[in-house]
C-alpha positions in Angstrom: -56.5 48.8 6.2 -57.8 46.7 3.4 -54.9 44.3 3.6 -55.8 44.1 8.0 -59.4 43.4 6.9 -58.3 40.8 4.1 -56.0 38.9 6.6 -58.2 38.8 9.2 -61.2 37.8 6.8 -58.5 34.6 5.5 -57.5 33.6 9.7 -61.5 33.5 9.9 -61.9 31.0 7.2 -59.3 29.2 8.1 -60.1 28.5 11.7 -63.7 28.0 10.5 -62.9 25.4 7.9 -60.8 23.9 10.4 -63.6 23.4 12.9 -65.9 22.1 10.3 -63.1 19.6 9.4 -62.8 18.4 13.0 -66.6 18.4 13.6 -66.5 15.9 10.1 -63.9 14.0 11.2 -65.8 12.8 14.4 -69.3 12.4 12.9 -67.0 9.9 10.7 -65.7 7.9 13.5 -69.3 8.3 15.3 -70.7 6.5 12.3 -68.3 3.4 11.8 -69.6 -0.1 12.8 -68.9 -1.4 15.9 -65.9 -3.4 16.0 -65.0 -7.3 16.5 -63.5 -8.4 20.0 -59.7 -8.6 18.4 -60.4 -5.3 16.2 -60.3 -3.0 19.8 -56.8 -3.0 20.2 -55.7 -2.5 17.2 -58.1 0.3 16.5 -56.9 2.3 19.3 -53.2 1.7 18.6 -54.1 3.3 14.9 -55.8 6.1 16.6 -52.8 6.8 18.9 -50.2 6.0 16.1 -51.9 8.6 14.0 -52.2 11.5 16.6 -48.4 10.9 17.6 -47.8 11.4 13.7 -49.4 14.2 13.9 -48.1 15.8 16.0 -44.9 14.9 15.1 -45.9 16.4 11.8 -47.0 19.6 13.3 -43.5 20.3 15.3 -41.5 19.6 12.7 -41.0 21.6 9.4 -42.8 19.1 7.0 -45.9 20.6 8.5 -45.5 24.2 7.8 -44.0 23.2 4.4 -47.1 21.6 3.6 -49.4 24.5 5.1 -47.8 26.9 3.2 -48.5 25.2 0.1 -51.8 25.0 0.8 -52.3 29.0 1.4 -50.4 29.9 -2.1 
């Protein structure tokens, strides 16, 4: 029973930490200065690239191995 409670607490903490990280990331993006005209397309391309890379990493074993190491 204690294990079940501990695992539930760990899951809840993990969820709140990830939520906090997400909000921090969006706040960081909001604080950036407005880009000059030529920079916009490069920034959009970089955001898309990072999103694709993150999605690929999440779908493959690299993501799982990285997260399992953090938990240990």
